[in-house]
N, C-alpha and C positions, 0 to 999 in steps of 0.2 A: 531564479526565485529564491529569495532570501527569507530566513526565519525572522528577520527584524521587523517584520510587518504586523506583529502582534506580540502580546505579553505571553511569555511562556507559562503554561498553567500547571506545571508539575515541578517539584524539587528533584534534585539529583539522585536521592535515594530511591524515590518512587520510579524514576526513569530507569535506574540500574535494576530494580526488581522486575519491572515490566520487560525489559530487554531479556532478562533471564528466563522469564516465562516463555517468551517467543522462542528463544533457542530451544528450551525443553520441548515445546510444541512441534518444532521442526523435525524432532527425533521420533515422532509418533506415527503409528499406522494411519491415524486420521489424516495427517499432512501428506503422507505418502498417496493415500487415495484422493486427496485434494488436488495434488499435481499430476496425477496419472494421465490425464487427458492431454496434458502439455499445452493447454490453451490459457492465454492471458485473459484475466478478468475484464481488464479495461479495453484492450484493442481487439479482442477476440482472435488474435493471430495464433496459429499453431506453431510454438516455438520449441516444443520438446520439454518433458518433465525437468531435465537437468538445467534448462535455461531459465526456469521460473524461480522467482524470489518471493519471499513472504512480504506482503505489504499490510500495514495497518489502515483500514479505511478511515478511521478517525485516528490520526497520527499520535504517537505517544506524547509528544511535546505539546499537543493540543488537548490533552486530557483523555486520549483513548487507552483501552486497556488490551492486554495480551489475552483475550478470550476468543474462542472459535468463531463467534458472531461478528468479530471485528477484524478477521484475518482473511486475505484473499491471496490467490496465486496471480503474481503479476510479472510480465517480461521485465528484464532489467531497464529497458528504455522507458516504459511507462512508469516504473517504480521511481526512476531516477528523476523524471520530469514532473511527477506528482509530489514528491518530497513531502512537505508537511501541509499540503493543501487539504481542506475538508472536501467531502463528496460534492457539494454544490459548487465549490470553487474550481475543483477539477473539471466538472461539467462544463462550466462556463469558460474555462480555458479550451477545452475541446470544441465547444460551440464555435469559437472564433474561426476554427479551421472549416467547419461546415459552412459558415457564412461566407467565407472567402472562396470556397469551392463553387458556390452557387452563383457567384459574380462572373 
């Protein structure tokens, strides 16, 4: 999945600032509570708190912000596969697996 399918919506300074906010939020008690269950937001697998990564539901390069409402705990596999997809694009990707499993 490549980022060249759309026009990047943010400039480098905004992207740098939002990444810094995300790094700061990862150091907070709020984030530690968020990952305590060890469960991936997307696949619902129990992977353990240390294996979870911070994912922006609306990716930064697509105009998302580093605010609590836009951050979820995801396993590395889901986070890597989702990359810069929006929620509906990610769901459409997952649905292709559901349809192929029904066949």
